[in-house]
DRENPA-3360 file (N, C-alpha, C; in nm, 2 decimals, always signed):
BEGIN
1 = XXXXXXXX = +16.01/+4.97/+4.61/+15.81/+5.03/+4.65/+15.81/+5.11/+4.72 ~ +15.74/+5.26/+4.62/+15.71/+5.39/+4.64/+15.64/+5.43/+4.76 ~ +15.64/+5.47/+4.84/+15.61/+5.49/+5.00/+15.40/+5.58/+4.91 ~ +15.33/+5.59/+4.96/+15.20/+5.57/+4.96/+15.11/+5.70/+5.08 ~ +15.15/+5.81/+4.99/+15.12/+5.94/+5.08/+15.00/+6.00/+5.06 ~ +14.91/+6.03/+5.11/+14.74/+6.10/+5.08/+14.81/+6.21/+5.12 ~ +14.79/+6.32/+5.01/+14.77/+6.47/+5.03/+14.62/+6.51/+5.06 ~ +14.63/+6.59/+5.20/+14.45/+6.68/+5.21/+14.55/+6.86/+5.18;
9 = XXXXXXXX = +14.47/+6.93/+5.14/+14.49/+7.08/+5.11/+14.40/+7.14/+5.20 ~ +14.47/+7.27/+5.25/+14.44/+7.35/+5.30/+14.28/+7.39/+5.32 ~ +14.21/+7.48/+5.37/+14.08/+7.51/+5.34/+14.06/+7.58/+5.28 ~ +13.93/+7.55/+5.15/+13.92/+7.63/+5.01/+13.97/+7.58/+4.97 ~ +14.10/+7.43/+4.91/+14.19/+7.46/+4.87/+14.14/+7.32/+4.81 ~ +14.27/+7.30/+4.71/+14.23/+7.13/+4.68/+14.37/+7.08/+4.64 ~ +14.32/+6.97/+4.59/+14.46/+6.88/+4.49/+14.54/+6.97/+4.41 ~ +14.48/+7.07/+4.36/+14.58/+7.17/+4.30/+14.72/+7.23/+4.36;
17 = XXXXXXXX = +14.67/+7.26/+4.48/+14.81/+7.33/+4.54/+14.96/+7.24/+4.57 ~ +14.91/+7.11/+4.54/+15.05/+7.02/+4.54/+15.09/+7.01/+4.45 ~ +15.07/+7.06/+4.30/+15.10/+7.05/+4.16/+15.22/+7.06/+4.12 ~ +15.27/+7.11/+4.18/+15.44/+7.17/+4.22/+15.52/+7.10/+4.30 ~ +15.49/+6.95/+4.40/+15.52/+6.88/+4.47/+15.58/+6.79/+4.35 ~ +15.75/+6.73/+4.42/+15.83/+6.60/+4.29/+15.86/+6.55/+4.40 ~ +15.82/+6.46/+4.43/+15.89/+6.35/+4.56/+15.89/+6.26/+4.53 ~ +16.00/+6.17/+4.40/+16.07/+6.10/+4.38/+16.06/+5.93/+4.44;
25 = XXXXXXXX = +16.05/+5.90/+4.59/+16.00/+5.81/+4.64/+15.82/+5.77/+4.70 ~ +15.76/+5.88/+4.67/+15.63/+5.87/+4.72/+15.54/+5.85/+4.62 ~ +15.47/+5.82/+4.63/+15.34/+5.81/+4.49/+15.23/+5.91/+4.55 ~ +15.24/+6.00/+4.57/+15.12/+6.14/+4.59/+15.00/+6.09/+4.56 ~ +14.87/+6.05/+4.66/+14.74/+6.05/+4.64/+14.70/+6.13/+4.69 ~ +14.55/+6.19/+4.67/+14.44/+6.28/+4.66/+14.29/+6.23/+4.79 ~ +14.29/+6.36/+4.86/+14.15/+6.27/+4.94/+14.09/+6.44/+4.94 ~ +14.02/+6.46/+4.84/+13.91/+6.59/+4.82/+13.79/+6.55/+4.94;
33 = XXXXXXXX = +13.78/+6.68/+4.96/+13.67/+6.70/+5.05/+13.60/+6.65/+5.04 ~ +13.43/+6.61/+5.17/+13.37/+6.54/+5.14/+13.29/+6.68/+5.20 ~ +13.15/+6.66/+5.15/+13.03/+6.74/+5.20/+12.99/+6.72/+5.36 ~ +12.98/+6.82/+5.47/+12.98/+6.77/+5.61/+12.86/+6.71/+5.61 ~ +12.78/+6.65/+5.72/+12.69/+6.60/+5.74/+12.65/+6.70/+5.86 ~ +12.55/+6.79/+5.88/+12.44/+6.87/+5.95/+12.52/+6.80/+6.14 ~ +12.59/+6.95/+6.17/+12.63/+6.90/+6.30/+12.73/+6.80/+6.33 ~ +12.83/+6.76/+6.23/+12.96/+6.65/+6.25/+13.05/+6.72/+6.26;
41 = XXXXXXXX = +13.14/+6.64/+6.37/+13.21/+6.71/+6.44/+13.36/+6.65/+6.36 ~ +13.47/+6.72/+6.40/+13.56/+6.72/+6.29/+13.68/+6.60/+6.32 ~ +13.62/+6.53/+6.41/+13.67/+6.41/+6.43/+13.62/+6.26/+6.38 ~ +13.44/+6.31/+6.37/+13.35/+6.22/+6.29/+13.40/+6.23/+6.10 ~ +13.45/+6.37/+6.10/+13.48/+6.40/+5.92/+13.59/+6.33/+5.90 ~ +13.67/+6.33/+5.98/+13.81/+6.27/+5.97/+13.78/+6.18/+5.96 ~ +13.74/+6.06/+6.05/+13.66/+5.93/+5.98/+13.63/+5.88/+5.87 ~ +13.60/+6.00/+5.85/+13.49/+5.95/+5.70/+13.64/+5.97/+5.64;
49 = XXXXXXXX = +13.67/+6.06/+5.62/+13.78/+6.07/+5.52/+13.89/+5.98/+5.54 ~ +13.88/+5.96/+5.66/+14.00/+5.79/+5.66/+13.92/+5.67/+5.58 ~ +13.76/+5.66/+5.56/+13.76/+5.59/+5.51/+13.78/+5.54/+5.40 ~ +13.82/+5.64/+5.31/+13.87/+5.69/+5.20/+13.99/+5.59/+5.17 ~ +14.02/+5.61/+5.26/+14.21/+5.51/+5.23/+14.21/+5.34/+5.23 ~ +14.24/+5.26/+5.09/+14.21/+5.15/+5.15/+14.35/+5.05/+5.19 ~ +14.44/+5.12/+5.21/+14.61/+5.07/+5.22/+14.61/+5.10/+5.35 ~ +14.62/+4.95/+5.39/+14.67/+4.90/+5.55/+14.76/+5.07/+5.61;
57 = XXXXXXXX = +14.90/+5.03/+5.53/+15.04/+5.13/+5.53/+15.04/+5.21/+5.44 ~ +15.02/+5.41/+5.49/+15.03/+5.47/+5.44/+15.01/+5.58/+5.54 ~ +15.10/+5.70/+5.46/+15.15/+5.80/+5.54/+15.07/+5.95/+5.50 ~ +15.03/+6.03/+5.52/+14.99/+6.13/+5.52/+15.06/+6.29/+5.49 ~ +14.99/+6.34/+5.39/+15.09/+6.49/+5.39/+14.93/+6.62/+5.45 ~ +14.99/+6.70/+5.51/+14.84/+6.80/+5.52/+14.92/+6.92/+5.56 ~ +14.83/+6.98/+5.49/+14.87/+7.14/+5.48/+14.75/+7.22/+5.55 ~ +14.80/+7.32/+5.63/+14.72/+7.41/+5.68/+14.51/+7.30/+5.76;
65 = XXXXXXXX = +14.50/+7.31/+5.73/+14.29/+7.28/+5.77/+14.36/+7.14/+5.75 ~ +14.43/+7.09/+5.63/+14.42/+6.92/+5.58/+14.56/+6.87/+5.71 ~ +14.63/+6.92/+5.74/+14.67/+6.92/+5.89/+14.64/+6.90/+5.99 ~ +14.53/+6.99/+6.03/+14.48/+6.93/+6.15/+14.42/+6.79/+6.09 ~ +14.30/+6.78/+6.01/+14.23/+6.65/+5.98/+14.37/+6.49/+5.98 ~ +14.50/+6.59/+5.90/+14.59/+6.43/+5.91/+14.55/+6.46/+6.07 ~ +14.65/+6.47/+6.16/+14.63/+6.43/+6.32/+14.52/+6.39/+6.36 ~ +14.38/+6.45/+6.32/+14.27/+6.33/+6.34/+14.25/+6.26/+6.30;
73 = XXXXXXXX = +14.34/+6.14/+6.18/+14.27/+6.07/+6.13/+14.42/+5.95/+6.15 ~ +14.54/+6.06/+6.20/+14.63/+5.96/+6.33/+14.62/+5.92/+6.42 ~ +14.53/+5.96/+6.47/+14.43/+5.93/+6.62/+14.32/+5.82/+6.61 ~ +14.28/+5.76/+6.50/+14.23/+5.67/+6.47/+14.25/+5.54/+6.35 ~ +14.29/+5.59/+6.25/+14.40/+5.50/+6.18/+14.58/+5.49/+6.21 ~ +14.62/+5.38/+6.21/+14.76/+5.34/+6.21/+14.82/+5.39/+6.04 ~ +14.89/+5.49/+6.05/+15.01/+5.59/+5.99/+15.15/+5.59/+6.06 ~ +15.19/+5.51/+5.91/+15.32/+5.48/+5.90/+15.41/+5.68/+5.96;
81 = XXXXXXXX = +15.34/+5.76/+5.91/+15.45/+5.91/+5.92/+15.32/+6.03/+5.88 ~ +15.34/+6.10/+5.96/+15.27/+6.22/+5.93/+15.37/+6.32/+5.90 ~ +15.34/+6.44/+5.73/+15.41/+6.53/+5.68/+15.31/+6.63/+5.67 ~ +15.39/+6.74/+5.80/+15.26/+6.90/+5.80/+15.33/+7.01/+5.77 ~ +15.30/+7.02/+5.69/+15.31/+7.18/+5.64/+15.24/+7.32/+5.66 ~ +15.29/+7.37/+5.70/+15.20/+7.52/+5.78/+15.05/+7.48/+5.84 ~ +15.10/+7.42/+5.91/+14.97/+7.42/+5.98/+15.01/+7.37/+6.14 ~ +14.89/+7.35/+6.21/+14.91/+7.33/+6.33/+14.89/+7.18/+6.40;
89 = XXXXXXXX = +14.92/+7.14/+6.54/+14.96/+7.02/+6.56/+14.81/+6.96/+6.71 ~ +14.77/+7.08/+6.76/+14.67/+7.09/+6.87/+14.65/+7.23/+6.87 ~ +14.59/+7.22/+6.97/+14.46/+7.31/+7.05/+14.61/+7.41/+7.06 ~ +14.76/+7.37/+7.17/+14.77/+7.48/+7.21/+14.91/+7.57/+7.12 ~ +14.91/+7.51/+6.92/+14.98/+7.59/+6.91/+14.91/+7.66/+6.77 ~ +14.77/+7.66/+6.85/+14.63/+7.79/+6.73/+14.66/+7.89/+6.81 ~ +14.62/+8.02/+6.74/+14.66/+8.19/+6.72/+14.49/+8.18/+6.84 ~ +14.47/+8.22/+6.94/+14.40/+8.28/+6.98/+14.28/+8.31/+6.94;
97 = XXXXXXXX = +14.31/+8.43/+6.82/+14.20/+8.49/+6.81/+14.07/+8.41/+6.68 ~ +14.18/+8.23/+6.61/+14.12/+8.17/+6.59/+13.97/+8.15/+6.67 ~ +13.96/+8.12/+6.75/+13.86/+8.12/+6.86/+13.70/+8.20/+6.83 ~ +13.76/+8.30/+6.68/+13.63/+8.36/+6.69/+13.65/+8.31/+6.53 ~ +13.70/+8.31/+6.46/+13.69/+8.31/+6.37/+13.58/+8.29/+6.26 ~ +13.50/+8.16/+6.34/+13.37/+8.14/+6.24/+13.23/+8.26/+6.33 ~ +13.24/+8.35/+6.43/+13.18/+8.42/+6.38/+13.27/+8.56/+6.36 ~ +13.26/+8.58/+6.21/+13.31/+8.73/+6.11/+13.20/+8.69/+6.03;
105 = XXXXXXXX = +13.05/+8.64/+6.03/+12.97/+8.65/+5.95/+12.89/+8.81/+5.99 ~ +12.88/+8.92/+5.87/+12.79/+9.04/+5.89/+12.66/+9.01/+5.87 ~ +12.59/+9.14/+5.88/+12.44/+9.07/+5.82/+12.42/+9.12/+5.70 ~ +12.51/+9.07/+5.55/+12.45/+8.99/+5.46/+12.59/+8.96/+5.39 ~ +12.69/+8.91/+5.48/+12.75/+8.80/+5.45/+12.81/+8.68/+5.52 ~ +12.78/+8.57/+5.50/+12.85/+8.44/+5.56/+13.00/+8.43/+5.60 ~ +13.02/+8.40/+5.71/+13.16/+8.35/+5.70/+13.24/+8.34/+5.66 ~ +13.19/+8.25/+5.56/+13.29/+8.19/+5.42/+13.27/+8.28/+5.31;
113 = XXXXXXXX = +13.19/+8.35/+5.31/+13.22/+8.47/+5.18/+13.35/+8.58/+5.22 ~ +13.26/+8.62/+5.38/+13.38/+8.71/+5.44/+13.47/+8.67/+5.41 ~ +13.53/+8.56/+5.43/+13.68/+8.46/+5.47/+13.75/+8.50/+5.35 ~ +13.66/+8.45/+5.25/+13.69/+8.40/+5.10/+13.73/+8.51/+5.03 ~ +13.68/+8.65/+5.04/+13.71/+8.74/+4.98/+13.78/+8.86/+5.07 ~ +13.81/+8.86/+5.15/+13.91/+8.87/+5.26/+14.08/+8.78/+5.23 ~ +14.10/+8.68/+5.18/+14.17/+8.61/+5.10/+14.25/+8.65/+5.04 ~ +14.12/+8.64/+4.92/+14.18/+8.68/+4.82/+14.24/+8.83/+4.81;
121 = XXXXXXXX = +14.19/+8.92/+4.86/+14.20/+9.05/+4.85/+14.34/+9.12/+4.89 ~ +14.36/+9.00/+5.05/+14.48/+9.09/+5.03/+14.62/+8.96/+5.01 ~ +14.58/+8.80/+4.97/+14.68/+8.71/+4.95/+14.82/+8.80/+4.93 ~ +14.77/+8.90/+4.81/+14.96/+8.93/+4.76/+15.02/+9.03/+4.85 ~ +14.96/+9.06/+4.96/+15.00/+9.18/+5.05/+15.12/+9.07/+5.17 ~ +15.05/+8.93/+5.15/+15.12/+8.83/+5.29/+15.14/+8.75/+5.22 ~ +15.13/+8.75/+5.13/+15.27/+8.63/+5.05/+15.33/+8.65/+4.92 ~ +15.43/+8.62/+4.88/+15.50/+8.60/+4.80/+15.48/+8.54/+4.68;
129 = XXXXXXXX = +15.34/+8.49/+4.63/+15.33/+8.38/+4.50/+15.29/+8.52/+4.40 ~ +15.37/+8.43/+4.28/+15.38/+8.50/+4.14/+15.23/+8.52/+4.10 ~ +15.20/+8.59/+3.98/+15.11/+8.60/+3.94/+14.99/+8.46/+3.91 ~ +15.08/+8.37/+3.85/+15.00/+8.28/+3.84/+14.93/+8.19/+3.96 ~ +15.06/+8.17/+4.10/+15.03/+8.10/+4.16/+14.88/+8.19/+4.26 ~ +14.92/+8.34/+4.26/+14.74/+8.45/+4.28/+14.66/+8.37/+4.21 ~ +14.65/+8.39/+4.09/+14.55/+8.35/+4.01/+14.46/+8.18/+4.02 ~ +14.59/+8.09/+4.06/+14.57/+7.95/+4.08/+14.45/+7.98/+4.24;
137 = XXXXXXXX = +14.52/+8.05/+4.34/+14.45/+8.04/+4.49/+14.34/+8.10/+4.44 ~ +14.29/+8.19/+4.40/+14.17/+8.27/+4.37/+14.11/+8.15/+4.31 ~ +14.13/+8.06/+4.23/+14.03/+7.98/+4.10/+14.00/+7.85/+4.20 ~ +14.13/+7.79/+4.28/+14.06/+7.70/+4.44/+13.95/+7.78/+4.51 ~ +13.96/+7.87/+4.57/+13.89/+7.91/+4.67/+13.70/+7.97/+4.57 ~ +13.77/+7.97/+4.45/+13.58/+8.02/+4.39/+13.52/+7.85/+4.38 ~ +13.60/+7.81/+4.38/+13.54/+7.66/+4.31/+13.53/+7.57/+4.50 ~ +13.53/+7.65/+4.58/+13.50/+7.57/+4.72/+13.37/+7.60/+4.75;
145 = XXXXXXXX = +13.30/+7.50/+4.83/+13.17/+7.48/+4.87/+13.16/+7.56/+4.98 ~ +13.05/+7.67/+5.00/+13.04/+7.75/+5.10/+12.98/+7.66/+5.23 ~ +12.93/+7.59/+5.23/+12.86/+7.48/+5.31/+12.99/+7.43/+5.35 ~ +13.05/+7.37/+5.33/+13.19/+7.30/+5.34/+13.27/+7.40/+5.47 ~ +13.27/+7.53/+5.39/+13.36/+7.61/+5.45/+13.33/+7.65/+5.54 ~ +13.17/+7.70/+5.58/+13.10/+7.72/+5.71/+13.11/+7.63/+5.80 ~ +13.12/+7.52/+5.79/+13.11/+7.48/+5.83/+13.28/+7.42/+5.92 ~ +13.38/+7.40/+5.80/+13.49/+7.39/+5.84/+13.56/+7.55/+5.98;
153 = XXXXXXXX = +13.51/+7.65/+5.91/+13.58/+7.73/+5.99/+13.46/+7.69/+6.19 ~ +13.36/+7.68/+6.19/+13.31/+7.71/+6.31/+13.40/+7.55/+6.36 ~ +13.45/+7.40/+6.32/+13.55/+7.35/+6.37/+13.67/+7.39/+6.38 ~ +13.75/+7.51/+6.30/+13.87/+7.51/+6.36/+13.86/+7.60/+6.48 ~ +13.76/+7.63/+6.46/+13.77/+7.78/+6.58/+13.70/+7.69/+6.69 ~ +13.64/+7.58/+6.69/+13.64/+7.54/+6.83/+13.73/+7.38/+6.83 ~ +13.80/+7.36/+6.78/+13.90/+7.21/+6.80/+13.96/+7.19/+6.89 ~ +14.00/+7.10/+6.98/+13.97/+7.10/+7.10/+14.11/+6.95/+7.14;
161 = XXXXXXXX = +14.16/+6.95/+6.96/+14.26/+6.85/+7.03/+14.42/+6.87/+7.11 ~ +14.42/+6.83/+7.22/+14.51/+6.83/+7.33/+14.63/+6.72/+7.33 ~ +14.63/+6.59/+7.27/+14.68/+6.51/+7.22/+14.77/+6.49/+7.17 ~ +14.92/+6.41/+7.16/+15.03/+6.44/+7.10/+15.02/+6.30/+6.95 ~ +15.06/+6.33/+6.91/+15.02/+6.22/+6.79/+15.12/+6.13/+6.81 ~ +15.03/+5.98/+6.76/+15.13/+5.89/+6.85/+15.12/+5.79/+6.70 ~ +15.20/+5.92/+6.62/+15.31/+5.81/+6.47/+15.43/+5.95/+6.47 ~ +15.54/+5.88/+6.42/+15.63/+5.95/+6.40/+15.60/+6.13/+6.27;
169 = XXXXXXXX = +15.60/+6.19/+6.34/+15.59/+6.32/+6.24/+15.72/+6.43/+6.14 ~ +15.69/+6.48/+6.06/+15.77/+6.55/+6.05/+15.66/+6.70/+5.95 ~ +15.77/+6.80/+6.07/+15.64/+6.90/+6.03/+15.74/+7.06/+6.04 ~ +15.67/+7.14/+5.86/+15.78/+7.22/+5.83/+15.75/+7.30/+5.85 ~ +15.73/+7.43/+5.87/+15.67/+7.51/+5.88/+15.79/+7.68/+5.90 ~ +15.70/+7.77/+5.79/+15.75/+7.89/+5.79/+15.79/+8.00/+5.83 ~ +15.93/+8.11/+5.80/+15.90/+8.20/+5.93/+15.83/+8.31/+5.93 ~ +15.75/+8.31/+5.78/+15.69/+8.44/+5.74/+15.55/+8.40/+5.78;
177 = XXXXXXXX = +15.49/+8.26/+5.80/+15.32/+8.24/+5.78/+15.25/+8.38/+5.90 ~ +15.18/+8.41/+5.85/+15.06/+8.49/+5.89/+14.97/+8.45/+5.99 ~ +14.93/+8.34/+5.88/+14.83/+8.24/+5.91/+14.83/+8.20/+6.09 ~ +14.92/+8.09/+6.12/+15.00/+7.98/+6.23/+15.12/+8.04/+6.19 ~ +15.13/+8.13/+6.32/+15.24/+8.23/+6.33/+15.38/+8.08/+6.40 ~ +15.48/+8.12/+6.34/+15.62/+8.03/+6.37/+15.65/+8.02/+6.55 ~ +15.59/+8.13/+6.55/+15.59/+8.11/+6.73/+15.53/+8.01/+6.84 ~ +15.43/+8.01/+6.77/+15.38/+7.90/+6.85/+15.35/+7.75/+6.87;
185 = XXXXXXXX = +15.49/+7.72/+6.70/+15.42/+7.60/+6.68/+15.53/+7.52/+6.77 ~ +15.60/+7.40/+6.78/+15.67/+7.29/+6.90/+15.71/+7.23/+6.77 ~ +15.86/+7.20/+6.77/+15.89/+7.08/+6.69/+15.90/+7.12/+6.57 ~ +15.89/+7.22/+6.49/+15.89/+7.20/+6.37/+16.04/+7.22/+6.29 ~ +16.05/+7.22/+6.17/+16.16/+7.26/+6.11/+16.14/+7.39/+6.07 ~ +16.22/+7.51/+6.05/+16.15/+7.62/+5.99/+16.19/+7.59/+5.82 ~ +16.12/+7.70/+5.76/+16.20/+7.75/+5.64/+16.13/+7.91/+5.63 ~ +16.34/+7.98/+5.60/+16.31/+8.09/+5.61/+16.27/+8.16/+5.47;
193 = XXXXXXXX = +16.13/+8.28/+5.52/+16.09/+8.31/+5.42/+15.98/+8.26/+5.38 ~ +15.95/+8.13/+5.40/+15.80/+8.02/+5.39/+15.71/+8.10/+5.47 ~ +15.60/+8.16/+5.34/+15.46/+8.24/+5.39/+15.34/+8.04/+5.42 ~ +15.20/+8.13/+5.47/+15.10/+7.99/+5.50/+15.11/+7.91/+5.28 ~ +15.13/+8.02/+5.24/+15.09/+7.90/+5.12/+15.24/+7.85/+5.02 ~ +15.34/+7.84/+5.13/+15.49/+7.77/+5.06/+15.46/+7.60/+5.02 ~ +15.39/+7.61/+5.01/+15.35/+7.45/+4.99/+15.37/+7.44/+4.83 ~ +15.28/+7.56/+4.74/+15.33/+7.59/+4.64/+15.42/+7.67/+4.61;
201 = XXXXXXXX = +15.45/+7.77/+4.67/+15.54/+7.89/+4.71/+15.71/+7.79/+4.64 ~ +15.73/+7.71/+4.78/+15.83/+7.63/+4.77/+15.87/+7.55/+4.76 ~ +15.76/+7.49/+4.63/+15.77/+7.33/+4.68/+15.84/+7.26/+4.62 ~ +15.99/+7.31/+4.58/+16.09/+7.26/+4.49/+16.16/+7.24/+4.68 ~ +16.18/+7.30/+4.75/+16.26/+7.29/+4.84/+16.13/+7.20/+4.94 ~ +16.05/+7.23/+4.94/+15.95/+7.09/+5.06/+16.02/+6.97/+5.04 ~ +15.96/+6.93/+4.84/+16.00/+6.81/+4.78/+16.09/+6.73/+4.85 ~ +16.24/+6.87/+4.85/+16.37/+6.81/+4.86/+16.37/+6.74/+5.04;
209 = XXXXXXXX = +16.31/+6.79/+5.14/+16.28/+6.73/+5.22/+16.27/+6.68/+5.29 ~ +16.10/+6.66/+5.20/+16.02/+6.54/+5.24/+16.11/+6.39/+5.20 ~ +16.11/+6.41/+5.03/+16.25/+6.31/+5.00/+16.34/+6.28/+5.07 ~ +16.40/+6.36/+5.10/+16.53/+6.38/+5.27/+16.53/+6.24/+5.39 ~ +16.36/+6.31/+5.43/+16.27/+6.25/+5.52/+16.29/+6.09/+5.50 ~ +16.22/+6.08/+5.39/+16.13/+5.95/+5.35/+16.29/+5.84/+5.34 ~ +16.43/+5.91/+5.32/+16.50/+5.82/+5.26/+16.62/+5.82/+5.41 ~ +16.55/+5.89/+5.46/+16.63/+5.90/+5.66/+16.55/+5.85/+5.76;
217 = X = +16.48/+5.70/+5.70/+16.33/+5.67/+5.77/+16.43/+5.57/+5.83;
% end
């Protein structure tokens, strides 16, 4: 029987970011982001996301912000294993500059608008996607809710999770990730040249590694 793995994308992205994954031993399912409730905490938001998972036995695959949500879900639900890609597991792995991320707004741009514009403009310089990958990245960001983005930026900046994951995990992190530098990450398997968008750019390699981890459980 195939393993049920629920996939949660990164901030501003959606299930399309996982489209190149091919993991024969897994049944990949997707949790789309919900609109946040005013003043909702990340842990409460994670509980609402977790409520959409009907199985009692399941694993999670979280990329970037989706990895943070996976960690929070694993803290409140029984999770078989958490697969983490291009993300952080706790506050200590977060770059110190992130505590200012929710203060990006200017007089005429919200934090989310500025973050989206900056991400799209500079992605070709910090990431090795092909033209198709860059177009997909921009498409996903354009589809994202700015209300959700503004809320999430604030929650990322103020994330206080300091506990250890209470379930098995497998963390893959790129050596060229400029969002969450590898030097800050503990207990992760590195992928040489992998950037923050490697779930798409290096989907074949990541698929093979996750498949191997599933068979060696």
